C-alpha positions in Angstrom: -44.2 40.7 -92.0 -44.7 44.8 -92.1 -48.3 45.9 -91.3 -49.0 49.0 -92.7 -51.4 51.5 -90.9 -51.0 54.4 -92.8 -54.0 55.1 -95.0 -53.8 56.1 -98.6 -54.9 60.0 -98.6 -53.9 60.4 -95.1 -52.2 63.9 -94.5 -50.7 64.9 -90.9 -50.1 68.6 -90.5 -46.2 68.2 -91.5 -46.8 65.4 -94.1 -42.9 65.6 -95.5 -41.7 64.5 -91.8 -41.7 60.9 -90.7 -40.6 59.6 -87.2 -39.3 56.1 -86.7 -39.8 55.5 -83.1 -37.6 52.5 -81.5 -39.6 51.2 -78.5 -38.4 48.5 -76.1 -41.9 47.1 -75.8 -44.4 45.5 -78.5 -47.6 47.6 -79.4 -50.2 46.4 -76.7 -53.5 47.4 -75.0 -51.6 48.7 -71.9 -51.0 52.6 -72.9 -48.0 53.9 -71.5 -46.4 57.0 -72.3 -45.0 56.3 -75.5 -48.2 55.0 -76.8 -50.0 58.2 -75.8 -47.3 60.4 -77.4 -46.3 58.5 -80.4 -50.1 58.1 -81.4 -50.6 61.9 -80.9 -47.4 62.7 -82.7 -49.0 60.9 -85.8 -51.4 64.1 -86.0 -48.5 66.2 -86.8 -45.9 63.9 -88.6 -46.3 60.6 -90.2 -45.2 57.8 -87.5 -43.6 54.4 -87.7 -43.5 52.2 -84.4 -40.7 49.6 -84.5 -41.9 46.6 -82.4 -39.1 45.0 -80.7 -37.3 42.1 -82.7 -37.5 38.6 -81.5 -34.5 37.1 -80.4 -33.1 34.8 -82.6 -33.7 31.8 -80.4 -37.3 32.7 -80.4 -37.3 33.7 -84.1 -36.1 30.2 -85.0 -38.3 28.0 -82.7 -41.9 30.0 -82.4 -44.5 31.5 -84.4 -44.3 35.1 -85.5 -45.5 37.5 -82.5 -49.2 38.3 -82.7 -49.5 41.9 -82.9 -51.7 43.5 -80.3 -54.4 45.8 -80.8 -55.1 49.6 -79.3 -57.5 50.0 -76.6 -59.3 53.3 -78.7 -58.9 54.1 -82.4 -55.4 55.5 -83.5 -55.7 59.9 -83.3 -55.1 59.7 -87.1 -54.2 57.1 -89.8 -50.8 58.3 -90.0 -49.5 55.4 -88.2 -47.7 52.7 -89.1 -47.0 49.5 -86.7 -43.5 47.7 -88.4 -42.7 44.5 -86.7 -39.4 43.1 -88.1 -39.5 40.3 -90.0 -38.6 36.6 -88.8 -35.1 37.0 -90.6 -34.3 40.2 -88.8 -33.9 39.2 -85.4 -32.3 40.5 -82.0 -28.5 39.6 -81.9 -26.3 40.5 -78.9 -23.2 38.3 -79.7 -21.7 39.5 -82.6 -21.4 43.4 -83.0 -20.8 43.4 -87.0 -24.2 41.2 -87.2 -26.0 43.1 -84.4 -25.1 46.5 -86.0 -26.3 45.3 -89.5 -29.7 44.1 -88.2 -30.4 47.1 -86.5 -29.6 49.2 -89.8 -31.8 47.0 -91.9 -34.6 47.4 -89.5 -34.4 50.8 -89.2 -34.0 51.1 -93.2 -37.1 49.2 -93.5 -39.1 51.3 -91.2 -37.9 54.4 -92.9 -39.0 52.9 -96.1 -42.4 52.8 -94.7 -42.1 56.7 -94.1 -40.6 57.5 -97.9 -43.8 55.3 -99.3 -45.8 57.5 -97.5 -44.4 60.7 -98.9 -41.8 61.8 -96.4 -38.3 63.1 -97.1 -37.6 64.6 -94.0 -36.8 62.1 -91.4 -36.5 61.7 -87.7 -35.5 58.8 -85.6 -37.1 59.0 -81.8 -35.5 56.5 -79.3 -37.7 55.6 -76.0 -34.5 53.5 -74.4 -31.1 53.4 -73.9 -30.5 50.0 -75.4 -31.1 51.6 -79.1 -27.6 53.3 -79.0 -25.9 51.5 -81.7 -28.9 52.8 -84.2 -27.8 56.1 -84.2 -24.8 54.8 -86.5 -27.4 53.7 -89.2 -27.6 57.2 -90.2 -30.1 58.8 -92.6 -32.1 60.9 -90.2 -32.2 64.9 -90.1 -33.0 64.7 -86.6 -32.6 62.2 -83.5 -34.2 62.4 -80.6 -34.1 60.3 -77.0 -37.3 60.2 -74.7 -36.5 59.4 -71.0 -39.3 58.2 -69.2 -37.9 56.2 -66.5 -34.1 55.5 -64.6 -33.4 52.6 -66.8 -31.0 51.0 -64.2 -34.1 50.1 -62.0 -31.6 50.2 -59.4 -32.7 50.8 -55.2 -29.6 52.9 -54.9 -28.5 55.6 -57.0 -25.9 54.7 -59.5 -24.3 56.8 -62.1 -25.4 57.2 -65.5 -23.9 54.3 -67.4 -21.5 54.8 -69.8 -23.6 53.7 -72.8 -26.5 56.0 -72.0 -24.1 59.0 -71.4 -22.7 58.4 -75.1 -26.4 58.2 -76.1 -27.3 61.5 -74.4 -24.5 63.5 -75.6 -24.6 62.4 -79.3 -28.5 62.6 -80.0 -29.9 66.2 -81.2 -32.6 66.5 -78.9 -33.5 65.0 -75.4 -37.0 65.0 -73.3 -37.0 63.8 -69.8 -40.1 63.4 -67.9 -39.2 64.2 -64.1 -37.2 66.9 -62.2 -34.8 64.4 -60.7 -33.8 62.9 -64.0 -33.5 66.3 -65.6 -31.0 67.0 -63.0 -29.0 63.6 -63.4 -29.0 63.4 -67.1 -29.8 67.3 -68.3 -26.2 68.0 -68.1 -25.1 65.7 -71.2 -26.9 67.3 -73.9 -27.5 71.5 -74.3 -31.0 70.8 -76.0 -32.6 68.8 -72.9 -36.4 69.8 -72.2 -38.4 68.6 -69.2 -42.0 67.3 -70.4 -43.8 65.4 -67.8 -46.2 62.7 -68.0 -49.5 63.2 -68.7 -53.5 62.1 -69.0 -56.1 61.5 -71.0 -57.9 63.9 -69.5 -61.5 63.1 -70.7 -61.1 59.3 -70.2 -60.6 60.2 -66.4 -62.6 63.0 -65.9 -65.6 61.3 -67.6 -68.2 60.1 -65.1 -68.7 56.5 -65.8 -70.8 53.7 -64.0 -69.0 51.3 -61.3 -67.2 48.6 -62.9 -69.0 45.4 -61.8 -65.9 43.9 -59.7 -66.0 47.2 -57.5 -69.5 48.0 -56.9 -69.9 45.4 -54.1 -67.0 46.5 -52.2 -67.8 48.8 -49.1 -66.9 52.7 -48.7 -64.7 54.2 -48.1 -62.5 52.7 -50.5 -58.6 53.6 -50.8 -57.5 52.7 -54.1 -54.7 52.2 -56.3 -54.4 51.7 -60.2 -51.4 50.5 -61.9 -48.5 48.0 -61.7 -48.6 45.4 -58.7 -44.5 46.0 -58.2 -41.9 46.0 -55.6 -41.5 49.6 -55.6 -44.7 50.0 -53.6 -44.3 50.4 -49.7 -45.6 47.0 -49.0 -43.8 47.4 -45.3 -46.1 50.5 -45.2 -49.2 48.6 -46.5 -48.7 45.5 -44.1 -48.9 48.0 -41.3 -51.3 50.4 -42.1 -54.0 48.0 -43.8 -54.7 45.9 -40.7 -55.2 49.1 -38.4 -58.2 49.9 -40.3 -60.6 46.9 -40.9 -63.2 49.6 -41.7 -61.1 50.8 -45.0 -61.5 48.9 -48.4 -58.2 48.8 -49.7 -58.5 48.3 -53.4 -55.7 47.3 -56.0 -56.5 47.6 -59.6 -53.8 46.5 -62.0 -51.7 43.7 -63.3 -49.0 42.1 -61.0 -45.1 42.1 -61.3 -44.6 39.8 -58.6 -40.6 39.2 -57.6 -40.0 36.8 -54.6 -39.3 39.3 -51.9 -43.1 41.0 -52.3 -44.9 37.9 -53.6 -45.4 36.5 -50.1 -46.5 39.9 -48.8 -49.2 40.3 -51.5 -50.5 36.8 -50.6 -50.8 37.7 -46.8 -52.9 41.1 -47.6 -55.1 39.5 -50.3 -56.2 37.2 -47.7 -57.6 39.9 -45.5 -61.4 40.6 -45.9 -60.7 44.6 -46.5 -58.1 43.9 -49.2 -59.4 43.8 -53.0 -56.9 42.7 -55.8 -58.9 43.1 -59.2 -56.4 42.0 -61.8 -55.1 43.4 -64.7 -56.9 46.0 -66.9 -56.7 47.1 -70.3 -56.0 51.1 -70.3 -59.7 52.2 -71.2 -61.1 49.6 -68.1 -58.1 51.4 -65.8 -59.4 54.6 -66.3 -63.1 54.1 -64.9 -61.7 53.0 -61.3 -60.4 56.0 -59.6 -63.4 58.2 -60.0 -65.3 55.5 -57.6 -62.8 55.5 -55.0 -62.8 57.7 -51.9 -59.1 58.4 -51.8 -56.6 57.5 -54.2 -52.9 56.3 -53.0 -49.6 56.3 -54.4 -47.9 54.4 -51.5 -44.2 54.5 -53.3 -40.8 53.1 -51.3 -38.5 56.1 -51.0 -35.1 54.9 -52.8 -32.9 55.8 -55.2 -35.2 54.4 -58.0 -38.5 56.3 -57.0 -36.9 59.5 -56.7 -36.5 59.8 -60.1 -40.0 58.5 -61.3 -43.1 60.7 -62.5 -46.1 58.8 -61.8 -48.6 58.5 -64.8 -51.0 57.9 -62.3 -50.7 61.2 -60.4 -53.0 63.3 -63.1 -55.0 60.2 -63.8 -56.0 60.7 -60.1 -56.3 64.1 -60.3 -58.6 63.8 -63.5 -60.8 62.0 -61.5 -61.3 64.8 -59.1 -60.7 62.3 -56.0 -58.3 63.4 -53.1 -55.2 61.8 -53.5 -52.3 60.6 -51.0 -48.8 59.9 -52.2 -45.1 59.4 -50.7 -42.8 62.3 -50.2 -41.0 61.6 -53.7 -39.2 64.0 -55.4 -41.8 64.2 -58.4 -44.8 64.9 -56.0 -43.2 67.8 -54.0 -44.6 70.1 -56.3 -48.2 69.1 -56.4 -48.1 69.4 -52.6 -50.8 71.9 -53.1 -53.0 69.2 -54.8 -51.9 65.9 -53.2 -51.3 65.1 -49.4 -47.8 63.7 -48.7 -46.9 61.2 -46.1 -43.7 59.4 -45.1 -44.2 57.6 -41.9 -47.0 54.9 -40.8 -48.5 57.7 -38.6 -48.5 60.3 -41.5 -49.9 58.1 -44.2 -52.7 57.3 -41.5 -53.6 61.1 -40.8 -53.2 61.8 -44.3 -56.2 59.5 -45.5 -58.0 60.5 -42.5 -57.8 63.9 -43.8 -58.7 62.8 -47.3 -61.6 61.7 -46.2 -62.7 64.7 -44.4 -65.5 67.0 -45.9 -63.2 69.6 -47.2 -61.0 67.5 -49.2 -64.1 66.6 -51.0 -65.5 69.8 -51.5 -66.2 71.3 -55.0 -63.1 73.7 -54.8 -60.8 71.3 -53.8 -61.9 68.7 -56.4 -61.7 71.5 -59.4 -58.2 72.4 -58.2 -57.1 68.9 -58.5 -59.0 68.6 -62.0 -57.3 72.2 -63.3 -53.8 70.8 -62.7 -54.7 67.6 -64.7 -56.4 69.4 -67.6 -52.9 71.1 -67.7 -51.2 68.0 -68.2 -53.6 66.8 -70.6 -51.5 64.3 -73.3 -52.8 66.8 -76.4 -51.1 69.6 -74.9 -47.6 68.0 -74.2 -47.4 66.4 -77.3 -48.0 69.4 -79.0 -44.8 70.6 -77.1 -43.0 67.6 -78.1 -44.1 68.4 -81.9 -43.2 72.0 -81.3 -39.8 71.1 -80.5 -39.2 68.5 -83.3 -40.5 70.9 -85.7 -38.1 74.1 -84.2 -35.2 71.8 -84.4 -36.0 70.9 -88.1 -36.7 74.4 -89.1 -40.2 74.3 -89.4 -43.3 75.9 -88.1 -46.0 73.8 -86.4 -49.2 74.5 -87.7 -52.3 74.6 -85.5 -54.0 71.5 -85.4 
């Protein structure tokens, strides 16, 4: 089934250009950088988001996936969501079949763009797993958008051979963190650093306290995002009992693995710890402004050195004081984020964040100003400008 969201009469600024976006997750209500950028790119170009194909076993045994919904209206109607048909499943075993299936899915997505009036085509890859799609051809420009270190390794392995080939083969690479730029920027001369951003209005706008936080005592030390193993659970295990007068609030879905599940369970049993569960992107934006201190307690390892936390600018947009682990991407923000490594440093940093100076109007405005410069609207225009330039086009004003 193809679900086409491009409405008749819809005209993005460069309406003859279409983007086929291959993403390794289905469209959902939890917006990640790819949701933020691709929805906004549809103001400039027609965009087709291609949901991942189902595994062939799932395709045979189960009903079709239900399509997710957005947490807000799409930026423009020049956006198509294509879920591959049941007869175009994912296949890993036979190269010839896998290549045919990929090529067919891509052709069908491109056909949606042609029906919308496009005659210039861009393929936009959001995972190294899509390397084989470059062989399908028929595109005027190929882009690879790197938002993570996709090995997810705690150590620091070299760039996998497949990703190295992809980096060298595409026409343009976008990368979100300084460390990723250093590690992967040498494969392609057309590599551009564009960090993760924030829906500034959503996080800066004053909203009432959500019901599930209203009764939690101040001071609130808050975290929003995935509850995952990359957080420094050993640090939290020591810090939280030291300060029963602080309420530690964790808002987000859990990615619990055996190595951290017992720790999370023990912390959840403490009277000053509150796990509030999964929220949509719109709901999540309402919490940081009601924290007294926002925290990013990451481990320091071979994975976190490459991340650029989306929550960084979300916290800053709320205006609240922020403390984070001294990882590479946060070092450039030391003027607006208090950095800490050891347990004692974290304790001192939170005390400092709770002080009058960090809560002053001047400090608040400094944080908001940094976030404003990282609004997704501005960052997406940079992406759109690079795409237009590589196609030999001039990007009109929105």
